[in-house]
N, C-alpha and C positions, 0 to 999 in steps of 0.2 A: 762374382761379378763377371759379366760377359759382354763383349762387343760382337755383334753378328754381321754388321754391314756398314760400310762407308761408301757414300755415293756423291757424285758431282753431276748436276744437271743445269740446263739453262731454261729459265722460265720465260717463254715468249708470250706474245699477246694472244696467240691462238693455240699453242701447244708447248709441252715441256719436252726438251730434247736431252736424253741421257748422254753424258759425256764420258764418265769413267765410274767404275765401281769395283769393290772387292768384298768378298764374303767369307765368313768363317762358319762352316757347316758341319764340323766334325761331331757336334752333339746330336745331329739328326741321322736317321737311318740312311744307309748308302743309296738305296733305290728311291728315296724321297728327296734327296738333296737338290736335284734339278728343279723339281716342282717348288720346293721351299725357296730356292733362289728366284724363281719367277715371281713368287708371291712377294718376296722382299722388294724386288724391283718395281712391281706393281704398286705396292704400298708407298714406296718413295715417290712415285709419280703422282699418286693421288694426293699425298700430303703436300708436295711441292705445288701442285696446281691450285690448291686451296689455301695457301699461305700468302699473305699480302707482301708485296715488294717492300723491302726495308724492315721486315719484322722477323722475330725469332719465335719459335713455338716448340713445345714438347707435348706430344700426343701419347697418352698412356692407356693401357688396358691390361689388367692383371699384372703379370711380372714383366711385361714388355713395354718399351717406350721408344718412340721415334722422335729424335731431336732434329730440328730443321732451322736453317737460316737462309733467307732470300735477301741477298744484298741489293743495294740500290741499282746496281748494274745488271740485275736479274740472274747473276751467277748464284747457284743454289747448292748448299751442302747439307747432307743428311747423315745421321748416324742412328742405327737401330741397335739397342742394347737392352739388358734387363734393367729392372727398376732399381737395382742396387748400385748400378754404375753412376758415379757422381754427375749430375746435370752440368755443373760448371766445367768439368773436365771435358765432357762431350762437346759442349759449345765452343770451348777453347780449341779443341782439336779441329772442329769444323772451320774455325777461323784460320788456323794454320794451313789446312789443306787448301782452302780457297785462295789464300794469298800466294801459296806456292804454285798452284794451278795457273793463276793469273800470269805469273812470271814465265811459265813454260809453254802455255798454249795461247796463241793470238786470239784476241777478242772477236775478231772477224769470223772465226771458226765456230764459236759457241752456238749460234742459232741453228745451224744446219749440218754440222759435221757428223759423220757416222762414227759411233763409238769405237769401232774397230780401227779407225784411222787416227785416233787421238793418241799422241805419244806422251803418256803419263803413267808410269808404272809404279809409283811410290805408295799407292793406297794399300797394297797387300802388306808392305812393311809396317806401315802405321797401324794397321789392324792387328798385327801380331804384337808390336811393341807396346801398344797402349791397352792390351788386355789387362795389364796391371796399371791402374790409374796413378800409382806412385811414380811411374815413369814420366808422367806429365808434370811432376812437381815443379821442375825448373821452368817449363813452358808456362805454367800457371803463374809462377812468381814474376816472370818477366812481364806478363800481361795480367797484372794483379786485378785489373778491372776490365772486363770484356769490352764494354762500351756502355753507353747509356740506353741502349735498346733493351726494353723490357722483354723478358721471356714469358710468353703467354702459355699457360699450362691448360691442356684440355684433358678431361677425364676419360673421354672416349672419342673415337674417330667421328661419331655422329655429330660432334660439336663443330666439325669443320666442313661437313658435307652440306650441300645446299638442300633446302626444304624439298622433301619428296624423294630425294636420292636414296637408293638402297645399295649396299655393297654387293649383294647377290646379283642384282641387275648389272652392275658395273663389271663384275667378274664375267658374267655371261656374254657381255658385249665386247670384252677386251680382245684385241688382236694380239696382244703381247703374251697372253697366257695360252699354253698348249692344251689339247684335249685332256691329257692326263691330269694336269694341274687343276683344270676346271672340275674334273670328276672327283678328284681328291677333296676339293673344297666342300663337296656335298656330303662327305662322309664324316659325321660327327665323331665317330669313335676312332678316327685315324690317330695312331700313336705318335704324333709329333705335336709338341706344344704350340708351335707357330701356326699351324693350320687350324688347330682348335681355337687359338687366339683370334684368328681372322673370322672363324665361324661365329664366335661369340660376338664379335663386332656386328656381324650381320643380324644375329638374333636380337641384339640391342636395338638396332635400327627398325626392326619389324614390330617392336612392342608399341 
């Protein structure tokens, strides 16, 4: 079981604003980690943009899955994990992070604040602690029922994209991805599972 990323964003009417994130990239090659991080952040943004306010979803593809919750106040939490990581624990962790973030960062900052100016450094600790889902047992018991919001499960990212959208086009147009990351995206044989995973998403959309 593996957690790769925890992120907090604000889903605005016209754009998604990244507020905080932490990544666990030790399973990827050293020279690929910055590009993998960019793709994780890019994936979080895409999923957040296309998830309805007040809803939960889990978007999966092969051994990876991105869990997301967009609260009614538009604060959004995401977790990228492998498919073995318990869905319930991932969503409970998202709840915990969003509640804590709300108490530490004023709501007025969410729509426009630059991520570098947000004072919230707890995500790295959570990412390490909850690599073992058993660490969340007490948290899960306290919140024995997440809430009555149904978690929508998508088999592929194509299910949340708008008709006619293709991941390759979105990558090409993205300002948040560097040239190296975009180039790596085109290499099918790249020896990192996450990039191959995203490439597979694109291939699925093209069928």
